[in-house]
N, C-alpha and C positions, 0 to 999 in steps of 0.2 A: 504494498499499500504505500509507504513511504517514499519508493522508489518513482511510482507512477506520478505522486504528488509533487515530487522535486523536479522532474523532469517537466510536467505541466507548467510549474512556477518559474522553471528556467527559461521556458518558451516565451510564456507570458510578460516577462522582464527583458528578453531578446528582442520582442516585438514591440517595446515601447510601451508597454501597458495596454495593449490593444488587444480587442477580441477578433477572431476571425475563424470560418468553417474549415479553412483549410488547415489551421494550427491544430487542430482535432488529429486530422490524418498524421500530422507531423509528429506530434507528440506520442501517439500508440505506436508509429512506426520507429521512433527513437528509442523506446522500450525494447521493442522486439529485438531492432538490430543491436542495440548494448547488451543485452543479455546473449545474444548469439556470437558477438564478439568477445565479452568476457568470457564465455565457455570456451572458445576457441583459444583465447590467450592463456585460459587456465590448462586447458588441455596439451598445450605446446611445451609447457614445464615438466609435465610428467609422463615420465617414459613409456608408454604402453604400445607406441607402435601404430596405432591407428588412429587418425585426428578426426577424420569425419564421421566414422561410424560413433566414436567417443561424445560426440558433438551431439548428434541426434538421439541418441540414448539419453543424455543430459537434459537435453530440450522437452524429451519426452518425460521425463521425470520431473520436470518442473513448469509442465506445461498451464496449468492452473494456477500457479504463481504469478506466470509470465502475463497469462491473460487479464488475471486481475489487475495487476500492475498496468497494463494497457488501457484495462477499461478505465482505472481511475486517472490516467492521464488524459483519456479523451473526454471525461466526464468534467474534468477540473477545466480543461481548456475551453469549455462552451461556457461555463457561469459568466 
């Protein structure tokens, strides 16, 4: 929840405290891409041998949390 709120707030401040429907898409996409990049970066330092399958496994494991964070970011962006 906190990550989605922080992403939406950062987007709101970066847009000069203005609201726009496109910011919802930007906030939601930023959360999903941020989680994927974080998983890729974290798995790069773990010597498992397979980077991409580990990414899909991690995203599958944390899919509900990612979706909730993205939903909070979208909802907070439209207020």
